[in-house]
C-alpha positions, 0 to 999 in steps of 0.5 A: 447031377448038378454040380455045386455052386460056383463063382468067378470074379474079375473087373470090367466097365470100371467096376467089379464083376461077380458071376455065380452059377448053380452048375460049376461045370457051366461056369466057364461058358457063362463067364465067356457070355458075360465077358462078350456082353460087357465088352459090347456094352463098353464099346457102345456106352462108355463116356471114357472110351474115345472109340465108343459110340456114345462119345461119337454122339457127344462129339457130333452134337447138333447132328443126327448120328447113326448108332448100333442097336445096342446103344439105341436100346440103352438110350431108349431105356435112359429116356424111359427112366427120365419119363418114369422119374419126372426127370430125376434120372436124366441122361443129359447130366454128362457135362454136370459130371465133368464140372464136378470132376468126374471126367475120367474112368473111376479107376483113375479118379478114385483116391489112391489105395490106402488114402481116406475117402472124403466123407459124403457131403451133408445136406447143408453143403451148398454148391451149384454147377451150371450145365445145360441139360434136358432129356426131352431135347434128345431125339431118337428115330427108330426108323433110321436108328439115329440119335441127335444130341443138341449142341451143348449137351453131353450124354452120360448113361451111368444111371442106367447102363451098368444095371442094364448091362447086368440084366443083359449079362445074366440073360446071356450067361443063362442062355449059354450055360443052361443053369441059374446065374447071378451077375453083380456089376459093382453091387448091382445084381441081376439073375436068370434061370432057376435060383438055388433052393434057398435063393441067392444070398446077398449082403446089402451094405453101403459098399459092395466091397465091404467085409461081411462084418460091415453093418448091413443085412443079408437077404435072399432073392430068387429072381429079378434084380437088386440095385444099390445106389450110394453117395457114401462110396463113389466120391472124390474131392474137386475144387475144394468140395466133396463130390459124388456121382448122383447128380440132381438135374434141378441143380446140376450138382451132386444131390444133397440127399438125406439118404446115403444109401438106397437099395431096391428090389424089382423085376430087373436090375435096370428098374431097381437102379432107376428107383434107387437113383431117383430116391437119392435125388428125391431125398425125403420124398423118396419113401412115399414115392417108393411105397406108391410104386410098391417096391421093396426098399432099404434106405439108410440116412446120413446118420446110419438109421434104416427105413424100409419100404414095401415088402423088404424083409425085416433084418435079423436082430444081430444085423444093422447095428452100428450104422456107419 
């Protein structure tokens, strides 16, 4: 007989981790699998660990560097994302993030507890940061499993690696436990195995840490992934400007989007997150683009108004009131 649903939560990769399992007796084994997966991804892909493979690639820019299978896979995904989005999701914006002040782990950059978080930048703000970028300049050699980053470019996998880590973690947890699992990394969600009878219930809001009473929508998913990207949560002040982590590669500055939060459901979390990030960069062109892809999406603009794309479920009457 299957045990009741169970849940565990902790922190890793600079964000919150939530693991749900359809079998409470298998929760411990599922958690161990997730912890192993996240530790491996952190060591391969972190921009903030001096011992990570990604940091070593950046430090040796201009020369081919042999890397492990995990980082190579992450880089392949990042370049695929750039191709799929015509460069709107670009792994070579690391230097632009540094110029914007995102030069340390988020836990060290976030405003101290109790202090107000700066308001998200409005589209009228003007800021240009100069940083060399260009994803087509990255050279991957699958035969030798090497990567060459041109001099002057800094890789950052933040737009793809966290969601990809959620997918890998969910698969590992399901394999270890044999039951249905959901893994959330900072609100980016992946599932594996059979879902509960009524699906995995998820609250979609600006901030995954919000109280259940915060404006938003509760939906249910049975498989695949769900990602949310926002300019309203992970933001900070730098050089007199309000910054956020979604970089527009065309300007090298935080994207000036008409949307503050975009959520997308897709076959896996990585593909969903690629779409949410690109949608924020594309701003007013995002709805037509998402419709063309057939992806269910929920977009919230800077004034709190909601738009939907594809087969995103209609909200209950009592939901999505109050906007901000």
